[in-house]
NUTI-857385 format. One record per atom (N, C-alpha, C): atom name; residue number from 0; residue in one letter; x, y, z. Coordinates in pm, whole numbers, always signed. Example, Ala and Ser with C-alpha at 12.3 -4.5 7.8 and 13.67 -1.06 7.14 Angstrom:
// NUTI-857385
site;pos;code;c1;c2;c3
N;0;A;+1319;-569;+780;
CA;0;A;+1230;-450;+780;
C;0;A;+1320;-330;+780;
N;1;S;+1285;-225;+708;
CA;1;S;+1367;-106;+714;
C;1;S;+1290;+3;+787;
END
This chain:
// NUTI-857385
site;pos;code;c1;c2;c3
N;0;M;+4253;-6460;-2850;
CA;0;M;+4362;-6420;-2935;
C;0;M;+4445;-6309;-2869;
N;1;F;+4381;-6208;-2817;
CA;1;F;+4454;-6097;-2758;
C;1;F;+4527;-6141;-2631;
N;2;E;+4475;-6243;-2564;
CA;2;E;+4546;-6298;-2448;
C;2;E;+4681;-6353;-2491;
N;3;T;+4685;-6418;-2606;
CA;3;T;+4809;-6473;-2658;
C;3;T;+4907;-6361;-2691;
N;4;V;+4858;-6252;-2751;
CA;4;V;+4945;-6138;-2781;
C;4;V;+5003;-6083;-2651;
N;5;L;+4919;-6065;-2552;
CA;5;L;+4967;-6012;-2424;
C;5;L;+5067;-6107;-2359;
N;6;N;+5043;-6238;-2368;
CA;6;N;+5137;-6334;-2311;
C;6;N;+5272;-6326;-2382;
N;7;A;+5269;-6313;-2514;
CA;7;A;+5394;-6302;-2590;
C;7;A;+5470;-6176;-2550;
N;8;I;+5399;-6066;-2538;
CA;8;I;+5463;-5941;-2498;
C;8;I;+5513;-5950;-2354;
N;9;N;+5438;-6015;-2268;
CA;9;N;+5477;-6030;-2129;
C;9;N;+5608;-6108;-2113;
N;10;T;+5638;-6196;-2208;
CA;10;T;+5763;-6271;-2197;
C;10;T;+5884;-6181;-2203;
N;11;L;+5868;-6061;-2260;
CA;11;L;+5981;-5968;-2264;
C;11;L;+6031;-5935;-2124;
N;12;S;+5940;-5923;-2029;
CA;12;S;+5982;-5888;-1894;
C;12;S;+6059;-6001;-1827;
N;13;H;+6046;-6123;-1880;
CA;13;H;+6116;-6238;-1824;
C;13;H;+6233;-6281;-1910;
N;14;A;+6246;-6221;-2028;
CA;14;A;+6350;-6261;-2122;
C;14;A;+6484;-6201;-2082;
N;15;S;+6586;-6268;-2124;
CA;15;S;+6720;-6223;-2093;
C;15;S;+6812;-6259;-2208;
N;16;T;+6911;-6174;-2231;
CA;16;T;+7013;-6209;-2329;
C;16;T;+7132;-6276;-2260;
N;17;N;+7128;-6293;-2129;
CA;17;N;+7233;-6361;-2056;
C;17;N;+7218;-6511;-2076;
N;18;T;+7314;-6571;-2145;
CA;18;T;+7304;-6714;-2172;
C;18;T;+7405;-6795;-2090;
N;19;Q;+7476;-6731;-1999;
CA;19;Q;+7569;-6806;-1915;
C;19;Q;+7492;-6903;-1827;
N;20;G;+7540;-7024;-1819;
CA;20;G;+7478;-7124;-1734;
C;20;G;+7357;-7192;-1795;
N;21;V;+7319;-7152;-1916;
CA;21;V;+7203;-7214;-1981;
C;21;V;+7253;-7332;-2064;
N;22;S;+7196;-7447;-2042;
CA;22;S;+7238;-7566;-2114;
C;22;S;+7189;-7563;-2258;
N;23;R;+7248;-7650;-2340;
CA;23;R;+7202;-7662;-2478;
C;23;R;+7055;-7703;-2480;
N;24;T;+7015;-7792;-2390;
CA;24;T;+6875;-7833;-2385;
C;24;T;+6785;-7715;-2351;
N;25;G;+6829;-7629;-2261;
CA;25;G;+6752;-7509;-2229;
C;25;G;+6735;-7420;-2350;
N;26;R;+6840;-7405;-2428;
CA;26;R;+6833;-7323;-2549;
C;26;R;+6741;-7388;-2653;
N;27;L;+6750;-7520;-2666;
CA;27;L;+6661;-7589;-2759;
C;27;L;+6515;-7569;-2720;
N;28;M;+6488;-7574;-2590;
CA;28;M;+6350;-7555;-2546;
C;28;M;+6305;-7411;-2562;
N;29;R;+6400;-7315;-2556;
CA;29;R;+6366;-7175;-2586;
C;29;R;+6324;-7163;-2733;
N;30;V;+6397;-7232;-2821;
CA;30;V;+6361;-7235;-2963;
C;30;V;+6222;-7294;-2980;
N;31;N;+6195;-7405;-2911;
CA;31;N;+6063;-7469;-2922;
C;31;N;+5953;-7379;-2867;
N;32;Y;+5982;-7309;-2759;
CA;32;Y;+5885;-7216;-2702;
C;32;Y;+5853;-7106;-2804;
N;33;A;+5957;-7051;-2867;
CA;33;A;+5936;-6948;-2969;
C;33;A;+5854;-7005;-3085;
N;34;G;+5879;-7131;-3119;
CA;34;G;+5801;-7196;-3223;
C;34;G;+5654;-7207;-3186;
N;35;E;+5628;-7234;-3060;
CA;35;E;+5489;-7242;-3014;
C;35;E;+5423;-7104;-3012;
N;36;I;+5502;-7001;-2983;
CA;36;I;+5451;-6863;-2994;
C;36;I;+5412;-6837;-3140;
N;37;A;+5498;-6880;-3233;
CA;37;A;+5468;-6864;-3376;
C;37;A;+5342;-6940;-3414;
N;38;A;+5325;-7060;-3359;
CA;38;A;+5205;-7139;-3390;
C;38;A;+5079;-7067;-3342;
N;39;Q;+5087;-7007;-3223;
CA;39;Q;+4974;-6930;-3172;
C;39;Q;+4939;-6817;-3270;
N;40;G;+5041;-6747;-3317;
CA;40;G;+5018;-6638;-3412;
C;40;G;+4963;-6687;-3544;
N;41;L;+5021;-6795;-3597;
CA;41;L;+4977;-6849;-3725;
C;41;L;+4831;-6890;-3721;
N;42;Y;+4795;-6972;-3622;
CA;42;Y;+4657;-7019;-3613;
C;42;Y;+4561;-6904;-3581;
N;43;S;+4603;-6811;-3497;
CA;43;S;+4516;-6697;-3463;
C;43;S;+4492;-6608;-3583;
N;44;G;+4598;-6581;-3661;
CA;44;G;+4582;-6499;-3780;
C;44;G;+4495;-6565;-3885;
N;45;A;+4517;-6696;-3905;
CA;45;A;+4436;-6768;-4003;
C;45;A;+4290;-6771;-3961;
N;46;K;+4266;-6792;-3834;
CA;46;K;+4128;-6797;-3783;
C;46;K;+4060;-6661;-3794;
N;47;A;+4133;-6555;-3761;
CA;47;A;+4074;-6421;-3760;
C;47;A;+4028;-6375;-3898;
N;48;F;+4093;-6425;-4002;
CA;48;F;+4060;-6378;-4137;
C;48;F;+3988;-6482;-4221;
N;49;S;+3941;-6586;-4157;
CA;49;S;+3865;-6688;-4229;
C;49;S;+3716;-6669;-4202;
N;50;T;+3636;-6699;-4302;
CA;50;T;+3491;-6695;-4285;
C;50;T;+3431;-6835;-4276;
N;51;D;+3517;-6937;-4281;
CA;51;D;+3473;-7077;-4278;
C;51;D;+3468;-7125;-4133;
N;52;S;+3350;-7154;-4083;
CA;52;S;+3336;-7190;-3941;
C;52;S;+3408;-7321;-3907;
N;53;N;+3410;-7417;-4001;
CA;53;N;+3483;-7542;-3975;
C;53;N;+3632;-7517;-3961;
N;54;F;+3685;-7430;-4046;
CA;54;F;+3827;-7396;-4038;
C;54;F;+3856;-7319;-3910;
N;55;Q;+3767;-7231;-3870;
CA;55;Q;+3785;-7158;-3744;
C;55;Q;+3787;-7255;-3626;
N;56;D;+3701;-7356;-3628;
CA;56;D;+3701;-7457;-3523;
C;56;D;+3833;-7536;-3523;
N;57;F;+3881;-7570;-3642;
CA;57;F;+4009;-7640;-3658;
C;57;F;+4120;-7558;-3591;
N;58;C;+4122;-7427;-3619;
CA;58;C;+4225;-7339;-3562;
C;58;C;+4211;-7327;-3411;
N;59;T;+4087;-7316;-3363;
CA;59;T;+4064;-7306;-3218;
C;59;T;+4118;-7428;-3146;
N;60;H;+4091;-7545;-3201;
CA;60;H;+4140;-7669;-3141;
C;60;H;+4294;-7671;-3140;
N;61;A;+4355;-7634;-3251;
CA;61;A;+4501;-7633;-3260;
C;61;A;+4561;-7531;-3163;
N;62;I;+4499;-7414;-3152;
CA;62;I;+4548;-7311;-3059;
C;62;I;+4549;-7366;-2917;
N;63;Q;+4444;-7438;-2880;
CA;63;Q;+4437;-7494;-2744;
C;63;Q;+4549;-7597;-2722;
N;64;E;+4573;-7683;-2821;
CA;64;E;+4680;-7781;-2807;
C;64;E;+4818;-7715;-2803;
N;65;E;+4836;-7613;-2886;
CA;65;E;+4965;-7543;-2888;
C;65;E;+4988;-7468;-2757;
N;66;R;+4882;-7425;-2692;
CA;66;R;+4895;-7359;-2561;
C;66;R;+4953;-7456;-2457;
N;67;V;+4911;-7580;-2463;
CA;67;V;+4967;-7683;-2374;
C;67;V;+5116;-7699;-2403;
N;68;H;+5152;-7699;-2531;
CA;68;H;+5293;-7710;-2569;
C;68;H;+5373;-7593;-2513;
N;69;L;+5315;-7474;-2518;
CA;69;L;+5382;-7357;-2459;
C;69;L;+5414;-7381;-2312;
N;70;D;+5317;-7432;-2240;
CA;70;D;+5337;-7458;-2097;
C;70;D;+5446;-7561;-2074;
N;71;W;+5446;-7667;-2154;
CA;71;W;+5549;-7771;-2140;
C;71;W;+5688;-7715;-2169;
N;72;C;+5698;-7637;-2277;
CA;72;C;+5827;-7579;-2313;
C;72;C;+5877;-7485;-2204;
N;73;L;+5788;-7405;-2150;
CA;73;L;+5827;-7313;-2042;
C;73;L;+5875;-7391;-1920;
N;74;E;+5806;-7498;-1887;
CA;74;E;+5847;-7581;-1772;
C;74;E;+5986;-7639;-1795;
N;75;R;+6014;-7686;-1917;
CA;75;R;+6146;-7743;-1947;
C;75;R;+6253;-7633;-1954;
N;76;M;+6216;-7515;-2004;
CA;76;M;+6311;-7403;-2003;
C;76;M;+6350;-7369;-1861;
N;77;N;+6251;-7360;-1773;
CA;77;N;+6278;-7329;-1633;
C;77;N;+6369;-7433;-1570;
N;78;A;+6346;-7560;-1602;
CA;78;A;+6428;-7668;-1546;
C;78;A;+6574;-7657;-1592;
N;79;H;+6595;-7593;-1707;
CA;79;H;+6730;-7579;-1762;
C;79;H;+6781;-7435;-1757;
N;80;Y;+6715;-7352;-1675;
CA;80;Y;+6760;-7214;-1649;
C;80;Y;+6762;-7127;-1773;
N;81;A;+6672;-7153;-1866;
CA;81;A;+6663;-7071;-1987;
C;81;A;+6546;-6974;-1973;
N;82;K;+6558;-6862;-2038;
CA;82;K;+6452;-6761;-2040;
C;82;K;+6391;-6755;-2179;
N;83;P;+6267;-6707;-2190;
CA;83;P;+6207;-6691;-2323;
C;83;P;+6287;-6594;-2409;
N;84;S;+6275;-6609;-2538;
CA;84;S;+6343;-6521;-2632;
C;84;S;+6284;-6380;-2627;
N;85;V;+6372;-6282;-2640;
CA;85;V;+6325;-6143;-2647;
C;85;V;+6252;-6118;-2779;
N;86;L;+6264;-6211;-2872;
CA;86;L;+6201;-6196;-3003;
C;86;L;+6057;-6245;-3007;
N;87;N;+6007;-6304;-2900;
CA;87;N;+5873;-6365;-2902;
C;87;N;+5762;-6271;-2949;
N;88;P;+5756;-6147;-2904;
CA;88;P;+5648;-6060;-2955;
C;88;P;+5655;-6037;-3106;
N;89;V;+5774;-6021;-3157;
CA;89;V;+5792;-6002;-3302;
C;89;V;+5753;-6130;-3375;
N;90;I;+5792;-6243;-3320;
CA;90;I;+5759;-6372;-3380;
C;90;I;+5608;-6391;-3385;
N;91;F;+5539;-6362;-3275;
CA;91;F;+5394;-6378;-3273;
C;91;F;+5328;-6289;-3378;
N;92;C;+5366;-6162;-3380;
CA;92;C;+5302;-6068;-3473;
C;92;C;+5331;-6106;-3618;
N;93;S;+5453;-6147;-3647;
CA;93;S;+5488;-6189;-3784;
C;93;S;+5407;-6312;-3824;
N;94;A;+5397;-6409;-3734;
CA;94;A;+5321;-6531;-3764;
C;94;A;+5172;-6500;-3781;
N;95;F;+5121;-6407;-3702;
CA;95;F;+4981;-6366;-3715;
C;95;F;+4956;-6313;-3856;
N;96;V;+5044;-6225;-3902;
CA;96;V;+5029;-6167;-4035;
C;96;V;+5037;-6276;-4142;
N;97;L;+5132;-6369;-4128;
CA;97;L;+5144;-6479;-4224;
C;97;L;+5019;-6566;-4224;
N;98;G;+4967;-6596;-4104;
CA;98;G;+4844;-6675;-4095;
C;98;G;+4727;-6604;-4159;
N;99;A;+4716;-6474;-4135;
CA;99;A;+4608;-6395;-4195;
C;99;A;+4622;-6393;-4346;
N;100;A;+4743;-6371;-4395;
CA;100;A;+4765;-6366;-4539;
C;100;A;+4735;-6501;-4605;
N;101;S;+4764;-6610;-4534;
CA;101;S;+4738;-6742;-4591;
C;101;S;+4589;-6770;-4605;
N;102;S;+4507;-6701;-4527;
CA;102;S;+4362;-6721;-4534;
C;102;S;+4295;-6643;-4646;
N;103;I;+4360;-6540;-4693;
CA;103;I;+4297;-6453;-4793;
C;103;I;+4259;-6530;-4921;
N;104;P;+4347;-6614;-4975;
CA;104;P;+4307;-6686;-5097;
C;104;P;+4208;-6801;-5071;
N;105;G;+4183;-6832;-4945;
CA;105;G;+4086;-6936;-4914;
C;105;G;+4139;-7041;-4817;
N;106;K;+4046;-7115;-4763;
CA;106;K;+4075;-7216;-4662;
C;106;K;+4182;-7315;-4706;
N;107;Q;+4176;-7362;-4832;
CA;107;Q;+4270;-7464;-4877;
C;107;Q;+4414;-7414;-4876;
N;108;Y;+4436;-7285;-4896;
CA;108;Y;+4571;-7231;-4891;
C;108;Y;+4617;-7209;-4748;
N;109;A;+4526;-7170;-4661;
CA;109;A;+4561;-7160;-4519;
C;109;A;+4598;-7298;-4465;
N;110;L;+4520;-7398;-4505;
CA;110;L;+4551;-7536;-4464;
C;110;L;+4685;-7582;-4520;
N;111;A;+4715;-7544;-4643;
CA;111;A;+4844;-7580;-4703;
C;111;A;+4959;-7518;-4627;
N;112;F;+4942;-7393;-4586;
CA;112;F;+5045;-7324;-4510;
C;112;F;+5064;-7393;-4375;
N;113;I;+4954;-7431;-4311;
CA;113;I;+4960;-7502;-4184;
C;113;I;+5027;-7638;-4201;
N;114;E;+4987;-7711;-4306;
CA;114;E;+5046;-7843;-4330;
C;114;E;+5197;-7833;-4348;
N;115;E;+5242;-7738;-4428;
CA;115;E;+5386;-7722;-4452;
C;115;E;+5457;-7677;-4325;
N;116;T;+5396;-7587;-4250;
CA;116;T;+5455;-7544;-4124;
C;116;T;+5474;-7662;-4031;
N;117;E;+5371;-7743;-4017;
CA;117;E;+5379;-7858;-3926;
C;117;E;+5481;-7961;-3977;
N;118;R;+5493;-7978;-4107;
CA;118;R;+5593;-8070;-4164;
C;118;R;+5734;-8025;-4121;
N;119;Q;+5757;-7895;-4133;
CA;119;Q;+5889;-7842;-4096;
C;119;Q;+5911;-7846;-3945;
N;120;V;+5806;-7822;-3869;
CA;120;V;+5816;-7831;-3723;
C;120;V;+5851;-7973;-3681;
N;121;L;+5792;-8070;-3746;
CA;121;L;+5822;-8210;-3713;
C;121;L;+5970;-8242;-3733;
N;122;K;+6027;-8198;-3844;
CA;122;K;+6170;-8221;-3868;
C;122;K;+6253;-8155;-3760;
N;123;H;+6214;-8035;-3725;
CA;123;H;+6284;-7956;-3623;
C;123;H;+6278;-8027;-3487;
N;124;L;+6159;-8071;-3446;
CA;124;L;+6143;-8138;-3317;
C;124;L;+6219;-8271;-3314;
N;125;E;+6214;-8344;-3424;
CA;125;E;+6287;-8471;-3430;
C;125;E;+6437;-8448;-3417;
N;126;S;+6489;-8340;-3475;
CA;126;S;+6632;-8311;-3461;
C;126;S;+6664;-8273;-3316;
N;127;H;+6574;-8200;-3251;
CA;127;H;+6597;-8165;-3111;
C;127;H;+6594;-8289;-3023;
N;128;L;+6505;-8381;-3052;
CA;128;L;+6497;-8504;-2973;
C;128;L;+6630;-8580;-2979;
N;129;R;+6694;-8579;-3094;
CA;129;R;+6823;-8646;-3108;
C;129;R;+6932;-8577;-3027;
N;130;L;+6918;-8447;-3000;
CA;130;L;+7020;-8370;-2930;
C;130;L;+7004;-8371;-2778;
N;131;V;+6884;-8402;-2730;
CA;131;V;+6859;-8400;-2585;
C;131;V;+6919;-8527;-2523;
N;132;P;+6995;-8511;-2416;
CA;132;P;+7056;-8628;-2352;
C;132;P;+6952;-8734;-2314;
N;133;R;+6990;-8858;-2327;
CA;133;R;+6899;-8971;-2297;
C;133;R;+6850;-8969;-2154;
N;134;D;+6932;-8917;-2061;
CA;134;D;+6890;-8918;-1921;
C;134;D;+6794;-8804;-1885;
N;135;D;+6766;-8714;-1980;
CA;135;D;+6667;-8607;-1957;
C;135;D;+6531;-8660;-2005;
N;136;E;+6479;-8752;-1927;
CA;136;E;+6357;-8822;-1967;
C;136;E;+6237;-8729;-1982;
N;137;R;+6223;-8631;-1895;
CA;137;R;+6107;-8542;-1901;
C;137;R;+6107;-8458;-2030;
N;138;T;+6223;-8402;-2065;
CA;138;T;+6229;-8323;-2187;
C;138;T;+6203;-8411;-2309;
N;139;R;+6258;-8529;-2309;
CA;139;R;+6237;-8621;-2421;
C;139;R;+6089;-8661;-2432;
N;140;E;+6025;-8681;-2317;
CA;140;E;+5881;-8713;-2314;
C;140;E;+5799;-8600;-2373;
N;141;V;+5832;-8477;-2336;
CA;141;V;+5763;-8359;-2388;
C;141;V;+5779;-8351;-2540;
N;142;L;+5902;-8366;-2587;
CA;142;L;+5927;-8358;-2731;
C;142;L;+5854;-8468;-2807;
N;143;M;+5853;-8589;-2753;
CA;143;M;+5783;-8699;-2821;
C;143;M;+5634;-8672;-2830;
N;144;Q;+5574;-8615;-2725;
CA;144;Q;+5431;-8584;-2729;
C;144;Q;+5404;-8470;-2827;
N;145;M;+5492;-8372;-2828;
CA;145;M;+5476;-8262;-2924;
C;145;M;+5486;-8313;-3068;
N;146;I;+5577;-8406;-3093;
CA;146;I;+5590;-8466;-3226;
C;146;I;+5460;-8534;-3265;
N;147;E;+5403;-8609;-3173;
CA;147;E;+5276;-8677;-3201;
C;147;E;+5165;-8577;-3232;
N;148;D;+5155;-8473;-3151;
CA;148;D;+5049;-8372;-3170;
C;148;D;+5068;-8295;-3301;
N;149;E;+5192;-8254;-3331;
CA;149;E;+5217;-8178;-3453;
C;149;E;+5192;-8264;-3577;
N;150;S;+5222;-8392;-3567;
CA;150;S;+5193;-8484;-3677;
C;150;S;+5042;-8491;-3703;
N;151;M;+4965;-8493;-3596;
CA;151;M;+4819;-8494;-3611;
C;151;M;+4770;-8365;-3675;
N;152;H;+4828;-8250;-3638;
CA;152;H;+4790;-8122;-3699;
C;152;H;+4820;-8123;-3849;
N;153;K;+4938;-8173;-3885;
CA;153;K;+4977;-8180;-4026;
C;153;K;+4879;-8269;-4103;
N;154;D;+4852;-8387;-4048;
CA;154;D;+4761;-8480;-4116;
C;154;D;+4620;-8424;-4125;
N;155;A;+4575;-8358;-4020;
CA;155;A;+4440;-8300;-4020;
C;155;A;+4428;-8190;-4126;
N;156;A;+4533;-8111;-4141;
CA;156;A;+4531;-8006;-4244;
C;156;A;+4523;-8069;-4383;
N;157;A;+4601;-8174;-4405;
CA;157;A;+4599;-8242;-4535;
C;157;A;+4462;-8304;-4562;
N;158;E;+4407;-8370;-4461;
CA;158;E;+4278;-8437;-4477;
C;158;E;+4162;-8338;-4492;
N;159;S;+4183;-8215;-4448;
CA;159;S;+4078;-8113;-4457;
C;159;S;+4079;-8039;-4590;
N;160;G;+4170;-8077;-4679;
CA;160;G;+4168;-8019;-4813;
C;160;G;+4278;-7920;-4843;
N;161;A;+4394;-7935;-4781;
CA;161;A;+4505;-7844;-4808;
C;161;A;+4546;-7849;-4954;
N;162;A;+4569;-7731;-5012;
CA;162;A;+4621;-7721;-5147;
C;162;A;+4771;-7756;-5143;
N;163;T;+4833;-7758;-5258;
CA;163;T;+4978;-7778;-5265;
C;163;T;+5044;-7642;-5280;
N;164;L;+5137;-7613;-5190;
CA;164;L;+5207;-7486;-5197;
C;164;L;+5314;-7491;-5306;
N;165;P;+5337;-7378;-5372;
CA;165;P;+5449;-7373;-5466;
C;165;P;+5581;-7399;-5392;
N;166;G;+5675;-7465;-5459;
CA;166;G;+5803;-7498;-5397;
C;166;G;+5876;-7378;-5340;
N;167;V;+5865;-7265;-5407;
CA;167;V;+5934;-7145;-5360;
C;167;V;+5878;-7100;-5224;
N;168;V;+5749;-7120;-5203;
CA;168;V;+5689;-7082;-5074;
C;168;V;+5742;-7174;-4964;
N;169;S;+5744;-7305;-4990;
CA;169;S;+5797;-7400;-4891;
C;169;S;+5943;-7371;-4859;
N;170;A;+6022;-7344;-4963;
CA;170;A;+6164;-7314;-4943;
C;170;A;+6183;-7185;-4864;
N;171;S;+6101;-7085;-4892;
CA;171;S;+6109;-6959;-4818;
C;171;S;+6072;-6978;-4672;
N;172;M;+5969;-7060;-4649;
CA;172;M;+5929;-7090;-4511;
C;172;M;+6043;-7160;-4436;
N;173;Q;+6109;-7253;-4503;
CA;173;Q;+6219;-7326;-4440;
C;173;Q;+6335;-7232;-4409;
N;174;A;+6366;-7142;-4500;
CA;174;A;+6476;-7047;-4477;
C;174;A;+6444;-6955;-4360;
N;175;L;+6322;-6902;-4356;
CA;175;L;+6283;-6815;-4246;
C;175;L;+6285;-6891;-4114;
N;176;G;+6237;-7015;-4115;
CA;176;G;+6240;-7096;-3994;
C;176;G;+6381;-7119;-3944;
N;177;G;+6475;-7138;-4036;
CA;177;G;+6615;-7157;-3997;
C;177;G;+6672;-7033;-3931;
N;178;V;+6640;-6916;-3985;
CA;178;V;+6687;-6791;-3926;
C;178;V;+6630;-6775;-3785;
N;179;L;+6499;-6797;-3770;
CA;179;L;+6436;-6782;-3638;
C;179;L;+6492;-6883;-3538;
N;180;T;+6517;-7006;-3583;
CA;180;T;+6574;-7107;-3495;
C;180;T;+6710;-7063;-3444;
N;181;N;+6794;-7016;-3534;
CA;181;N;+6928;-6972;-3492;
C;181;N;+6923;-6851;-3401;
N;182;L;+6837;-6756;-3431;
CA;182;L;+6828;-6637;-3346;
C;182;L;+6776;-6671;-3206;
N;183;T;+6669;-6748;-3200;
CA;183;T;+6609;-6776;-3068;
C;183;T;+6691;-6873;-2986;
N;184;F;+6781;-6945;-3047;
CA;184;F;+6873;-7031;-2971;
C;184;F;+6958;-6944;-2878;
N;185;W;+6991;-6823;-2924;
CA;185;W;+7081;-6737;-2848;
C;185;W;+7013;-6623;-2774;
N;186;V;+6902;-6569;-2828;
CA;186;V;+6839;-6453;-2760;
C;186;V;+6690;-6471;-2745;
END
């Protein structure tokens, strides 16, 4: 977990607010990278505050898969001359707190938070896939694999007993995700 925090903080030394020469695809992949930083925080926070060993194993597995996504996003960002967002450390810490808070009422609520997060991530990734040029086969391949993996995370959370979140929580999550998407597209 602390390795992930250090990696998120380390991205600050590589981050830049200079967006000249960065393609739209590069910016989209910066958004996806920031999303994967958030996933690391969410799963790490939920795992750290859970006493359920099965749920902790679920989070560990997801953290490992999301780490692969981080690497893919970074590779695609580099190919498109994009740098990580300067907001990544804040995003990680905020997601960690949200993940921890979701675990306090119990595993089923943490799973519900994960399920809703993955549902929204899927919509986001599918919209990015539509925006990436058809001739950028590698980026499209990465996004398609991420969609498949995130769909499995969503389904696994549901099958593991996720509760139903109140509509206001889902709407708040969507609004916050929209703000983070817009911010990380540019910085």
